[in-house]
N, C-alpha and C positions, 0 to 999 in steps of 0.2 A: 085684195086690198085695192081700193080705188086710188086714182092718181094723186089726190090731195091728202090721203090719209097719212102718208109718211110725215107730213108737216105737223100733224097733231101728236106724233109720238114723242116720248120724253127725250130731251136733248142731253140729259145728264143721267148717269147711273146712280140710283139710290139703293139704300139697303134692302128695300122690298124687292127690287129687281134681282139683287144678288141672292136673296133668300129663295125666290122663285126659281132662279137658275139652278141652285144647289138641289132644290126639291126635284126638279126635272131630271137632273143629271145623276141623282143618287144611285140608280142602277149601274152606272158606268164607273163608279168610284171603287168598286170591289176588285177591279182588274188593274194590274200594272200596265203602263204604256208599252206598246210594242216598240222594240228597238229596230231601226232601219239603218242600213249602212249605205244605201242609196235611195233617193226618192223614187216614187212611181214614175214611170215614163208617161209623157203626154205633153200636149201643147199647153203652156203655162201663161196665165194672166194674173198679174199682181195688181191689186187695188191698194194704192198708197195715198192716204189722206194728204200727206205732205212729202216733199222730197227729203228722203232719208229713212222714212218708216219702213220701206221695203227691205232695205239692207240691214237695219237694226234688227228687225224681226225674223228675217228669212234669208239674209245674204249668203250664208254658207250653203244652204240648201239650194238656192237659186244657182249658185256657181256649179253645184253638182248636176243640176238639170242641164245647164249649158254644156258641161263636159260630157254628158250622156247624149248630146245631140238634140236636145229638146229646144223648141222655139220658146223664147221668154219675152213677154211684152209687159210693160209697166204703164199704168195710168196714174197720174198725179192730179189731185183734185184742187188743192188750195195753196195760195201764196207762191205761185210759180214765177218768181221774179227772175230777171235776166241772170243775176248772180247765182241763184239756186239752180236754174236750168243748166248752167255751165257745170256746176258741181255734180248734178245728176248725170250728165253725159260722161263726165270723167269716171264716176263710180260705176256706171253701166258698162263701160268698156273693160273694166277690171272683172266685174261679175259675169259678164256675158249676156246682159240684157240687150237684145238686138232690135227692139222696137220700143219707142217711148212716146207717150202722148201726154201733153200738158194742158189741163183745163184752166180756165181763167178766174176761178172763184176765190173769194176771200175766206180766210179762216173764220169758223163759227157762223157761216152764213149758208151752209150747204142745205139744211132742211127748209130754208125759205125759197129755194130755187126749184120750182115744180117741174122744170124741164129735165132735170138731171136723170131721173129714172129712164126716160126715153132715150137720152144720149147714151146712157150706159147700155141699154138694150141694143142700140145701133152698133156699139163697139163689140158687144158679145156676139151678135149675129154675123158681123163682118169677120171677126177673128176666130170664132168657134173654139173657145178653150175647152180643154178636158179637165184641167185643174185650175181652180181660182184661189189665190192667197189673198187674205185681207186681215186687218186687225180683229182680234177676238171680241166676242160679246162682253167680255169683262174689262176691256181696255178703257180706262177712265179719262178719256179726252173727248170733248164734244164732237170733234170731227171724226174720230175713230168710230164712235157709236153711230154717227150720222151715216157713214159709209155702209154700215150694216143695215140701217133702216132703208137706205136708198136701193141697195141690192135686193132687199126683201120686197120692196115695191116693184122692182123690175121683174123679179122672179114670179111674183103674184100674177103678173099679166102674161108671162111667157112660159112658165113652167119649164125651167132649164133642166138639163141632165148632165151636170158635171160634178166633180168632187170639190168640196170646200176644204181648204186647210187654213185655219185661223191661227195667226201668229201673235206673239206678245211683245208689247213695247212699253206702255205705261203701267200695265198691271200683268202679273203672272196669271196663267190660266190652268185649267185642269186638262192636261194632255192625254190623248190616247195613242199618240205616236211620238217618238223622239228620234231625230235623225242625227247620226254621227257626222259632224262637220270638221273633225280633226284635220282632214287632208285639205280643207278649204278655208281654215280659220285665218291663215295669213292673207289670203285675198280679201276676206271680209274686213280684216283690220285695215288693209290698205285702202279699200273702198270707203270705209267709214272716215278715214283721215282726210278724204277729199271734201267733206262737208264743213269747211272752215267757218262758214257763217253761223253754223249751229254749235260747233264745238267751242266757240268763243263764249257762249253762255252756259253750256252744260257739257260735261265730258261724256257724250253718248258712246264714244268708242269704248271707254273703260266699262261703262254700265252694261253694254251689250255683251262684251267679251266675258265679263264677270258672270253674267247670267248664263252664258253658254258653258262656262266652266262648271258652274253649279249643276246645270242640267246634265252635263256629261258625268259628273261624279255620282249624282243621286240616281241616275238611270242605269249606270254601268254601260252606256252606249259607246263611250270613248272619252278622250280627254276633253273634247268640246262637243256640245250638241245643241240643237234647236228643237224646241217642243211645239207641238201643234195639236189643235182639235181638228181631226180629220173625219168628216162625215159626208154623206151624200148631200147635195144641196137641199133636198127635200127634208132630211132629218135635221140638218143644221137650222133651217128656218122653223121647224117644229119647236126646237129648243128656244129659238129667238122669240117666237110667238108666246110661249109659256111665260116669258118674263116681261115682255114689253107691249104686247098687243092683246090684252084681255081685260 
């Protein structure tokens, strides 16, 4: 993918994209997701379109990474106001995210900024993650989809070799792993409670915890669980390409 190609990709998920995703993923639908009681070890990078997405989608698993001694870094792309940065720092101290980077972009402008793939490449080469978390291909928010497109552009130039774990925020996904977060759900709840600027509009704390309870019950992984699409970066973007870049 050339540098400017991500700017021509769709900014919204449409039904034809969903259909293509299901067609590509059909072979994976015959197996139940693997239940994990601790995440894989490795240096973790979390790509979070907005401050709070990381904890909504993966906060319990990130806490387990921290408890296992893994380094955890989060990059926030859009709407990083002074108020929200303070909230992120408070939540990070609870979850155990030990490095934060705040980019200066506005929401719904990410695909218009051609420098982001190169900035992302710089972060990845500097930090050298082994596991990258980001919102899934199914997440129905412009900025969440944009982060997928931007990482695809960066990967197309650099051919990374890490594991992708895609998390769910606005839309549920088709998981192939489910992580038991029963032992870290209290810390996740506490971290989510720090996002007061966002909770005043929508109760993301209840939404996230309810989804985690559903995932725990339906998977049998535990009382609470987080679900992910876990693939090699190469396979993840093969699936991405089948839906968005053909």
